[in-house]
Structures are given as C-alpha cells and as structure tokens.
C-alpha positions as CSV (number, residue, x, y, z in Angstrom):
1,M,148.8,88.9,182.5
2,G,152.4,90.0,182.4
3,K,154.3,91.9,185.1
4,R,152.8,95.3,185.9
5,L,154.7,98.5,186.8
6,K,154.1,100.1,190.1
7,F,152.0,103.2,189.8
8,Y,153.6,104.8,192.9
9,G,157.2,103.8,192.8
10,W,160.1,102.2,190.9
11,G,160.0,98.9,189.0
12,Y,157.4,96.1,188.9
13,E,154.8,95.3,191.5
14,N,156.1,93.1,194.3
15,T,159.7,94.1,193.8
16,G,162.0,96.3,195.9
17,L,164.9,96.3,198.3
18,D,165.7,93.0,200.0
19,D,166.0,92.7,203.8
20,A,169.7,93.4,203.9
21,E,169.4,96.5,201.6
22,R,166.5,97.8,203.6
23,A,168.4,97.3,206.9
24,H,171.4,99.3,205.5
25,L,169.0,102.1,204.3
26,F,167.2,102.3,207.6
27,R,170.5,102.4,209.5
28,F,171.6,105.3,207.3
29,V,168.5,107.4,207.8
30,A,168.6,106.7,211.6
31,E,172.3,107.5,212.1
32,K,172.8,110.3,209.6
33,L,169.3,112.0,209.5
34,G,167.8,111.1,212.9
35,V,164.8,109.4,211.4
36,D,163.0,106.5,213.0
37,A,162.6,103.9,210.3
38,R,159.3,102.0,209.8
39,L,157.5,100.4,206.8
40,A,154.6,102.4,205.3
41,S,151.9,100.8,203.3
42,P,152.0,101.8,199.6
43,P,148.8,103.1,198.0
44,E,146.5,100.5,196.5
45,E,144.3,101.0,193.4
46,A,141.1,100.3,195.3
47,E,141.6,103.1,197.8
48,I,142.1,105.9,195.3
49,A,139.0,107.7,194.0
50,L,139.8,109.0,190.5
51,R,138.0,112.0,189.0
52,A,135.5,110.9,186.3
53,P,137.0,111.4,182.8
54,R,136.1,114.8,181.4
55,I,136.2,113.5,177.9
56,A,134.9,110.4,176.1
57,P,136.6,108.4,173.3
58,P,135.1,108.9,169.9
59,A,133.6,105.8,168.3
60,G,136.6,105.2,166.0
61,L,139.1,105.2,168.9
62,Q,137.2,103.1,171.5
63,G,139.6,100.2,170.9
64,V,142.7,102.5,171.4
65,L,141.6,104.6,174.4
66,T,140.9,103.3,177.8
67,A,139.8,104.7,181.2
68,A,140.9,101.7,183.2
69,P,141.8,102.9,186.7
70,Y,145.2,101.1,186.8
71,E,146.2,102.7,183.5
72,R,145.1,106.2,184.6
73,L,147.0,105.8,187.9
74,L,150.2,104.5,186.2
75,H,150.2,107.4,183.7
76,T,149.7,110.1,186.4
77,Y,153.3,110.4,187.6
78,G,156.9,109.7,186.7
79,K,159.5,108.9,189.4
80,S,160.5,112.3,190.8
81,Y,160.6,113.0,194.5
82,P,157.4,115.2,194.7
83,E,155.5,112.8,192.5
84,T,156.4,110.0,195.0
85,V,155.2,112.1,197.9
86,R,151.9,112.8,196.2
87,A,151.4,109.2,195.2
88,F,151.9,108.1,198.8
89,G,149.5,110.8,199.8
90,R,146.9,109.2,197.5
91,D,146.8,112.4,195.5
92,F,146.1,111.5,191.8
93,A,144.1,114.7,191.0
94,N,146.0,115.1,187.7
95,A,145.4,111.6,186.4
96,P,144.9,111.5,182.6
97,D,141.3,111.2,181.6
98,L,142.1,108.5,179.1
99,V,145.2,106.4,178.1
100,A,145.9,105.7,174.5
101,L,147.5,102.3,173.6
102,P,148.1,102.6,169.8
103,A,149.4,99.6,167.9
104,D,150.5,101.5,164.7
105,E,151.2,104.9,163.3
106,S,147.7,105.3,161.9
107,E,146.3,105.0,165.4
108,I,148.7,107.6,166.7
109,A,147.7,109.9,163.9
110,A,144.0,109.3,164.6
111,V,144.5,110.1,168.3
112,L,146.4,113.3,167.5
113,D,143.7,114.3,164.9
114,W,140.9,113.9,167.4
115,A,142.9,115.6,170.2
116,N,143.7,118.5,167.9
117,G,140.0,119.2,167.1
118,A,138.8,118.5,170.7
119,K,141.5,120.6,172.4
120,V,142.8,117.6,174.3
121,A,146.4,117.5,175.6
122,V,148.4,114.5,174.6
123,I,151.3,113.4,176.9
124,P,153.7,110.9,175.2
125,F,154.7,108.1,177.7
126,G,157.5,105.5,177.3
127,G,158.4,103.8,180.6
128,G,157.3,106.6,182.9
129,S,160.8,106.8,184.5
130,S,161.1,110.6,184.2
131,V,162.6,112.2,187.4
132,V,161.9,115.8,186.4
133,G,158.1,116.0,186.0
134,G,158.1,115.1,182.3
135,V,155.0,112.9,182.0
136,E,152.5,114.2,184.5
137,P,149.3,115.6,182.8
138,A,149.5,118.9,184.5
139,I,147.7,120.8,181.8
140,G,145.9,123.7,183.5
141,E,142.6,125.0,182.3
142,D,143.3,125.5,178.6
143,F,142.4,122.0,177.6
144,A,139.2,119.9,177.7
145,G,141.1,117.0,179.1
146,A,144.3,114.9,178.9
147,V,145.3,111.7,177.2
148,S,148.5,109.8,178.0
149,L,149.8,108.1,174.9
150,D,151.6,104.9,175.8
151,M,154.1,103.5,173.3
152,R,154.3,100.0,174.8
153,R,153.0,98.2,171.7
154,F,155.8,99.7,169.6
155,D,158.2,97.1,171.0
156,R,160.1,95.4,168.2
157,V,163.5,95.5,166.5
158,L,162.2,95.6,162.9
159,E,165.4,95.2,160.9
160,V,169.1,94.6,161.5
161,D,171.8,95.6,159.1
162,P,175.0,93.7,160.1
163,T,177.0,95.3,157.3
164,S,176.6,98.8,158.5
165,R,176.1,97.7,162.1
166,S,172.8,99.4,162.7
167,A,169.2,98.4,163.4
168,R,165.7,99.8,162.9
169,M,163.7,99.7,166.1
170,E,160.3,100.9,167.3
171,G,160.2,103.7,169.9
172,G,158.4,101.8,172.6
173,I,160.9,99.0,173.0
174,R,162.6,98.7,176.4
175,G,166.3,98.2,177.0
176,P,166.3,94.5,177.8
177,A,164.2,93.7,174.7
178,I,166.7,95.6,172.5
179,E,169.6,93.7,173.8
180,A,167.8,90.3,173.6
181,A,167.0,91.0,169.9
182,L,170.5,92.0,169.0
183,K,172.3,89.3,170.9
184,P,171.9,86.6,168.2
185,H,173.6,89.0,165.8
186,E,176.6,89.5,168.2
187,L,175.7,93.2,168.3
188,T,174.6,95.6,171.0
189,L,173.3,99.1,171.3
190,R,175.4,99.4,174.5
191,H,173.3,102.2,176.0
192,Y,172.6,101.5,179.7
193,P,171.0,104.3,181.6
194,Q,170.1,103.6,185.3
195,S,166.5,103.1,184.1
196,F,167.5,100.6,181.4
197,E,165.1,97.9,182.5
198,F,162.0,100.1,182.5
199,S,162.6,102.9,180.0
200,T,162.2,102.9,176.2
201,L,164.2,103.8,173.1
202,G,161.8,106.7,172.3
203,G,162.1,108.0,175.8
204,W,165.9,107.9,175.6
205,I,165.8,109.9,172.4
206,A,163.2,112.3,173.6
207,T,165.2,113.1,176.8
208,R,168.7,112.9,175.5
209,S,169.4,110.0,177.8
210,G,172.9,109.4,179.2
211,G,174.1,105.8,179.2
212,H,176.7,103.5,180.6
213,F,179.8,104.8,178.8
214,T,181.6,107.4,180.9
215,T,183.6,108.7,178.0
216,L,183.2,108.9,174.2
217,Y,179.7,107.4,173.8
218,T,177.9,109.2,176.6
219,H,174.5,110.3,175.2
220,I,171.9,108.5,173.0
221,D,172.7,111.2,170.4
222,D,175.8,109.3,169.5
223,F,173.8,106.3,168.4
224,V,171.0,107.9,166.4
225,E,171.3,107.3,162.6
226,S,167.9,108.5,161.6
227,L,164.4,109.1,163.1
228,R,160.8,108.7,162.1
229,T,158.5,111.0,164.1
230,V,154.7,111.4,164.0
231,T,153.5,115.0,164.7
232,P,150.1,116.6,164.7
233,T,150.8,118.0,161.2
234,G,152.3,114.9,159.6
235,V,155.2,112.4,159.6
236,M,158.8,113.6,159.6
237,E,161.5,111.0,158.6
238,S,165.2,111.8,158.2
239,R,167.5,110.1,155.7
240,R,169.6,107.2,157.1
241,L,173.2,108.3,156.8
242,P,176.5,107.8,158.7
243,G,176.9,111.6,158.8
244,S,175.8,114.7,156.9
245,G,176.7,118.4,156.7
246,A,173.4,119.3,155.0
247,G,172.1,122.1,157.2
248,P,170.8,121.8,160.7
249,S,170.0,118.2,161.6
250,P,166.3,117.2,161.8
251,D,167.4,114.4,164.2
252,R,168.9,117.0,166.6
253,L,165.7,118.9,166.6
254,I,163.8,115.8,167.9
255,I,166.5,114.5,170.2
256,G,165.8,116.1,173.5
257,S,162.4,117.5,172.5
258,E,160.7,115.6,175.4
259,G,157.5,114.8,173.4
260,A,156.7,118.5,172.8
261,L,157.3,118.3,169.0
262,G,156.3,114.8,168.1
263,I,156.3,111.1,168.9
264,V,159.3,108.9,167.9
265,T,157.9,105.8,166.4
266,E,161.0,104.3,164.7
267,A,164.8,104.9,164.8
268,W,167.7,103.5,163.0
269,M,170.4,103.1,165.7
270,R,174.1,102.6,165.3
271,L,175.3,99.4,167.0
272,Q,178.6,97.9,168.3
273,G,180.1,94.5,168.5
274,R,179.4,92.8,171.8
275,P,182.5,93.3,174.0
276,K,184.8,90.3,174.3
277,F,187.8,91.8,176.0
278,R,187.5,93.6,179.4
279,N,189.8,94.8,182.1
280,D,189.2,97.0,185.1
281,A,190.7,98.5,188.2
282,V,189.7,100.4,191.3
283,F,191.6,103.2,193.0
284,G,191.3,105.3,196.1
285,F,192.0,109.0,196.4
286,A,192.2,111.3,199.4
287,D,189.2,113.4,198.2
288,L,187.2,114.4,195.2
289,F,189.6,117.1,194.0
290,A,192.6,114.7,194.1
291,A,190.6,112.2,192.0
292,A,189.4,114.9,189.6
293,K,192.9,115.8,188.7
294,A,193.6,112.2,187.9
295,V,190.4,111.8,185.9
296,R,191.2,114.9,183.8
297,A,194.6,113.4,182.9
298,V,193.0,110.2,181.7
299,A,190.2,111.9,179.9
300,Q,192.7,114.1,178.0
301,A,195.0,111.2,177.1
302,G,192.7,109.9,174.4
303,L,192.3,106.5,176.0
304,Y,188.5,106.6,176.2
305,P,187.8,104.1,178.9
306,S,184.2,102.7,179.1
307,N,184.1,103.5,182.8
308,L,185.9,106.3,184.6
309,R,183.7,107.2,187.5
310,V,184.5,108.9,190.8
311,I,182.4,108.4,194.0
312,D,183.4,110.9,196.7
313,N,184.0,110.0,200.3
314,D,180.5,110.8,201.4
315,E,178.9,108.7,198.7
316,A,181.2,105.8,199.1
317,G,180.5,105.7,202.8
318,G,176.8,106.2,202.4
319,Y,176.5,103.3,199.9
320,G,178.5,101.1,202.2
321,V,181.5,100.8,199.9
322,N,184.0,102.0,202.5
323,A,184.1,103.9,205.8
324,Y,184.1,107.4,204.2
325,E,187.9,107.5,204.3
326,E,188.5,108.1,200.6
327,S,187.0,108.7,197.2
328,L,186.6,105.7,194.9
329,L,187.6,105.8,191.3
330,V,186.4,103.0,189.0
331,L,188.2,102.4,185.8
332,A,187.3,99.9,183.0
333,F,188.1,99.2,179.4
334,E,186.3,96.9,176.9
335,S,186.4,96.1,173.2
336,A,184.8,93.7,170.8
337,D,187.9,93.7,168.6
338,H,191.1,93.6,170.6
339,P,192.7,93.1,174.0
340,V,192.6,96.3,176.1
341,D,195.7,95.6,178.2
342,A,197.8,98.4,176.7
343,W,195.1,101.0,177.3
344,I,194.4,100.1,180.9
345,A,198.1,99.8,181.6
346,R,198.6,103.4,180.5
347,A,195.5,104.6,182.4
348,I,196.7,102.9,185.6
349,E,200.1,104.5,185.1
350,V,198.5,108.0,184.9
351,L,196.3,107.4,188.0
352,L,199.3,106.2,190.0
353,D,201.3,109.2,188.9
354,H,198.5,111.4,190.3
355,G,198.6,109.8,193.8
356,G,196.0,107.1,193.4
357,R,196.1,104.0,195.6
358,R,195.4,100.8,193.7
359,H,192.7,98.8,195.5
360,T,193.2,95.1,196.3
361,D,189.5,95.0,197.2
362,E,188.1,94.5,193.6
363,E,184.6,94.0,195.0
364,A,184.4,97.7,196.0
365,A,183.3,98.7,192.6
366,M,180.7,95.9,192.4
367,R,179.3,97.0,195.8
368,W,178.9,100.5,194.5
369,R,177.4,99.4,191.2
370,T,174.9,97.2,192.9
371,A,173.9,99.9,195.3
372,F,173.6,102.4,192.4
373,I,171.3,100.2,190.3
374,R,169.1,99.4,193.3
375,M,169.0,102.9,194.7
376,P,165.7,104.0,193.0
377,Y,163.8,101.5,195.0
378,A,164.7,103.3,198.2
379,R,162.5,106.3,197.7
380,E,159.2,104.5,198.3
381,L,160.6,103.5,201.7
382,T,162.1,106.9,202.7
383,A,159.5,109.4,201.4
384,P,156.8,108.1,203.7
385,L,159.2,108.6,206.6
386,G,159.5,112.3,205.9
387,V,163.0,112.0,204.3
388,I,163.7,114.4,201.5
389,N,166.1,112.6,199.2
390,D,166.9,113.6,195.6
391,T,169.6,114.0,193.0
392,F,170.6,116.6,190.5
393,E,173.3,116.8,187.9
394,S,175.2,119.2,185.8
395,A,178.4,119.6,183.7
396,I,181.2,122.2,183.9
397,T,184.6,122.8,182.2
398,W,187.7,121.7,184.1
399,D,189.0,125.2,184.7
400,R,185.8,126.1,186.7
401,F,185.2,122.7,188.3
402,E,186.6,123.4,191.8
403,A,184.9,126.7,192.3
404,F,181.7,125.3,190.8
405,H,181.7,122.3,193.1
406,Q,182.4,124.4,196.2
407,A,179.6,126.8,195.4
408,V,177.0,124.2,194.5
409,R,177.8,122.0,197.5
410,R,177.7,124.9,199.9
411,A,174.4,126.2,198.5
412,T,172.8,122.7,198.7
413,A,174.0,122.1,202.3
414,E,172.7,125.6,203.4
415,A,169.4,125.0,201.6
416,L,168.8,121.7,203.5
417,K,169.3,123.6,206.8
418,E,167.2,126.6,205.7
419,A,164.3,124.6,204.4
420,T,164.1,122.0,207.2
421,G,166.0,123.3,210.2
422,N,168.1,120.1,210.0
423,D,171.5,119.2,208.9
424,G,171.5,116.9,205.9
425,V,174.0,114.9,203.8
426,V,175.3,115.9,200.4
427,S,177.4,113.6,198.3
428,T,178.9,113.8,194.8
429,R,180.1,111.6,191.9
430,F,181.2,112.0,188.3
431,T,178.9,110.1,186.0
432,H,180.5,111.1,182.7
433,V,183.8,112.6,181.8
434,Y,184.9,114.7,178.8
435,P,188.3,116.0,177.8
436,D,187.0,119.5,178.7
437,G,185.1,118.7,181.9
438,P,183.1,116.4,184.0
439,A,179.4,115.7,184.5
440,V,178.9,116.2,188.2
441,Y,176.1,114.4,190.1
442,Y,174.8,115.4,193.5
443,T,172.7,113.4,196.0
444,F,171.1,115.0,199.1
445,S,169.2,113.7,202.0
446,V,167.6,115.5,205.0
447,K,164.8,115.0,207.6
448,G,161.8,117.0,206.5
449,D,158.4,117.9,207.9
450,P,155.9,115.3,206.7
451,R,153.3,118.0,206.3
452,R,155.5,120.3,204.2
453,L,157.8,117.9,202.2
454,I,157.1,119.2,198.7
455,E,157.3,122.9,199.8
456,Q,160.7,122.1,201.5
457,W,161.9,120.1,198.5
458,R,161.1,123.1,196.2
459,R,163.1,125.4,198.4
460,I,166.1,123.1,198.2
461,K,165.7,122.4,194.5
462,A,165.5,126.2,193.7
463,R,168.6,127.1,195.8
464,A,170.7,124.3,194.2
465,S,169.5,125.1,190.7
466,D,170.2,128.8,191.2
467,A,173.7,127.8,192.2
468,L,174.2,125.6,189.1
469,I,173.2,128.3,186.7
470,A,175.1,131.1,188.6
471,S,178.3,129.0,188.6
472,G,178.1,128.5,184.8
473,G,176.9,124.9,184.7
474,T,173.9,123.4,182.9
475,I,170.6,122.8,184.6
476,T,170.8,119.1,183.5
477,H,173.3,116.9,181.9
478,H,171.1,113.9,181.3
479,H,167.9,114.0,183.4
480,A,166.1,116.3,180.8
481,V,164.1,119.5,181.5
482,G,160.6,118.3,182.2
483,R,158.5,120.8,184.3
484,D,160.9,120.8,187.3
485,H,163.8,122.5,185.4
486,M,161.8,124.9,183.2
487,P,162.6,128.1,185.1
488,W,166.4,127.5,184.8
489,Y,166.2,126.1,181.3
490,R,164.6,129.3,180.2
491,E,167.5,131.2,181.8
492,Q,170.1,128.9,180.3
493,R,169.0,128.9,176.6
494,P,169.6,131.9,174.4
495,K,166.4,134.0,173.8
496,L,166.7,133.7,170.0
497,F,166.9,129.9,170.3
498,A,163.7,129.9,172.4
499,A,162.0,131.9,169.6
500,A,163.2,129.4,167.0
501,L,162.1,126.5,169.1
502,S,158.7,128.1,169.5
503,A,158.5,128.5,165.7
504,A,159.3,124.8,165.3
505,K,156.5,124.0,167.8
506,G,154.1,126.1,165.8
507,A,154.9,124.3,162.6
508,L,154.8,120.7,164.0
509,D,152.1,121.2,166.8
510,P,150.2,124.4,166.0
511,A,147.5,123.7,168.6
512,G,150.1,123.0,171.3
513,I,148.5,119.7,172.4
514,L,151.8,117.8,172.8
515,N,153.1,117.7,176.4
516,P,152.1,121.4,177.2
517,G,154.4,123.2,179.6
518,V,157.4,121.1,178.7
519,L,160.3,122.9,176.9
520,L,157.9,125.7,176.1
521,P,155.4,127.6,178.2
C-alpha cells in the first residue's frame, strides 16, 4: 500500500512538523497568544462512527464506487480551519455516502448518468487541499445522497510536444508527478502552489490556482492550451491553439468553475524550458508601505522577476526570519535561455533607490520559504489548543492599496477582539505582483474559546470579508470561492454574469448534481 493522505490534516500520514518547528510554533502561541501548548491526539479511523450510506451502488458501478470508511473520511473535508476543527471534534456527519474511483472517462460518464437519474450529488475531488469549503459534501435535503468523485487514477502525462513546448496531461496528476514526467524532456510546467505536493492539475484548473511566479505567470490560466471536460450532458473539448479571438473562450468558462460545470479529465498545458540561470537577492525595508513603493517600481519596469515577495515585519518575526524590525523583500530571476545578471542588476538598483537595505544574510529568504511551505502542518497542532488561525487574500490596484490595507488590517484586528475578547496577531505579505497592483495575503491568529471556535471564526471571517469587498478588493485572488466565500462572491460578481453562469450550469448540468452550493446556490 502506498502513502495515504491524512483525513484530518495536511499531508501524508505520519508526517508533520519536526521537533524544532513544533517548539518554535508552541513558543509563538504561548508568547503572542497566551496559549498553553500541548499535543492533542488526532482522530483515528476506528473511533469515528460513520452514518450508513443512504444509497447503494448499482450493479454496473460496484467496481467504481466504494463505501470504505477511510475513503469516506478522507473525502469529507478539505483543509480549511472549520473543517480541521470539526475533524478533531470527530464530526464527520457530512461524509459522502460513496466514493467513486473511476479509471477512464466512460466510468465518469456512467457515474454521472446514474447520479443524474438517482438525484445523487457528485463532488469532484482532486487532492482535497481546498481551504474554502470546496469539497465537503454539504448537500442539504434536496439529494438522495452524495458521491465524492476522486480523480487519482487519472495520473499520467499522455503526450509531450517538444516542438510547441506543451504536453497533454490527465486531470488527476499531482504536481511532483508532472515535473518527474517532464524532466527527461528538459521541460517544466513551472507551476508551484503551496499545495504542489498534494494537489492535482484538474484541481489547479478548477480553482484558478496561483503558482510560484510572483509576476507574469501567476495563475494556471496562463498555461492552459486546451481542455477536455466531462459534463452530465456530454464531453466538451476545446481546440488546441496558441491563442484565439473566436468568441468567448470555452477554456475560460471551465477554469475557475470549481467542479460545478464539469470534470477536467485532460488538458494540453504550455511548458517552459527548465531554468538554468538564476540569481537572487534579499532586501529589508522599514515597513510594508516602504517596500510596496519599491515593489511597484520593479513591477512597472517590465523586468518580470520570478520572485518579488514582501513579508511584513509581523510575518517576518512570526516566522522567525528576523526580530520584527523590518519587512523582508525577496527578489529572484531565472531563465532557461540566458543569464539574468542584467535584469537583477537593474531591479537591485531600483530597490536601492527606494531605500532598500541589501541583506548580507542570504539565508533569510530560505528560512521564510521553508517556514511557508511547512506552515499548513501547524493547524493540526494549534486548532486543538483553541487557537483560531487562518489566512485570506485579495488584490487591489496600487492607487487604493494603502487605504485598502489600513481598512482591512484594522477590521481584522478589531474582529479578533470582538469575537474572542482577546488581542490577536495579524500579518501581511504580497504573494503576487502586477504592474497595476499587488495580491495581498493576510494571516491572523488569536486565542479562542474551544467550545465556540467555528462561531468565532465565522465572525472574524465575515468582518474581514466585508472589509475586502467594501474597500474594492476581490474576495479571493487564488484560494477560490468554495462555500466559505459565496456570500461575498455573489456581491462581487455582476448580476447579469450570475444569470449567464446559471444558464451555463443549466446547459451542462441541468439536474444540478455537480458540487451543489459552489459558485451557484
């Protein structure tokens, strides 16, 4: 048996923070939040009583559908904060009745045909790394039951076109397998979300994933050449082209559709040569606003660094990068074709002109990067302690950034106090940067009441989300909508677009069985 994913937390079973990382985390929650740290036992499969399946697989699908307890537990939740709290509370009331493990498109079509007739909800599932309630089978009373459709068997790179630098891949393939298959061709997709190790290509496409590149190539949209999607009414496949002006894009309809319109089974993806030339630098700035002015200058200079991230004083200190005395700016360039010295030299010149202090401690960026990648493992340690810790992100134009940030940061800090009675910690970073504005990412932590954690989290989430929308930002830059963001997504999108999206849903999924409650009520 291969490695199994945890059904209650991040990553594979028997993995997590090491002793040093755990000690740093526990010191943070003790000193900053006043929480006494201790280890809590995670839930085990044997101690959870699952509801008996409300539906039974038809004879022709018994080899595709399973009611195995581990599979039902794994497919109950994504990785959001309230889902983690409920998992540690041993609450799996919304577990899917069955899990589908199709091996080809005919089996997907058969599951959808049966579900259509039996009024069974079907929840597409890639790696289960959603942090916005995108995969929980929370279907209400309108359906006979729920099936989670897992794409793990669609895990191959089927074809590589080195001439056009593109490849045809299946939707269930995970990040490491993509890169391993492309490496012999000296090619790379070069899309590295934080969930890279555990998430899938189809999931990236369905949620408009944001990747490693801070500028230029930011979202998975930039790499999609064509898509093949199975819907309850048939298969939709777009023509493979480098670009097209022929009407609205069918690919753009599916990108970001979060499994509500169809299931991505294959995609032709644009590739890049594997980087051979790299250079980087680290700078310190007095505060986030000083760093932001420097970032804007670089972003508008047409240099397009692969990395141009800012971590504010609070985040740098919290991650152990420094002692909270300055904001950290990480700069990097890379190319498969040419040395990048001229580009980074000009960027460094711009940053120095804007008051940046060139770091001699080149390991500062690596310390932050390591902490960033490992951060999702912390939640299964802190949630049982009664710590409310979460993130949210947005994007805003440069002319409104300072007012936006002040309003959102103030609203979040006030919400922590109002919801819990305790002072918390709020920190900020830029994850992506555009010539016209930054993607701003917030992290908050506060000591909550173990009996009311989800209620308190909802109050904080609502106040912060209200501030995002009121200040002109987007409810999400790259975390997707899911169920958690639906109230604000409905407010953000134009009403006529909502009607058009509903019409598309009616054409592709007339019975409304695909991921009900996501994107559309």
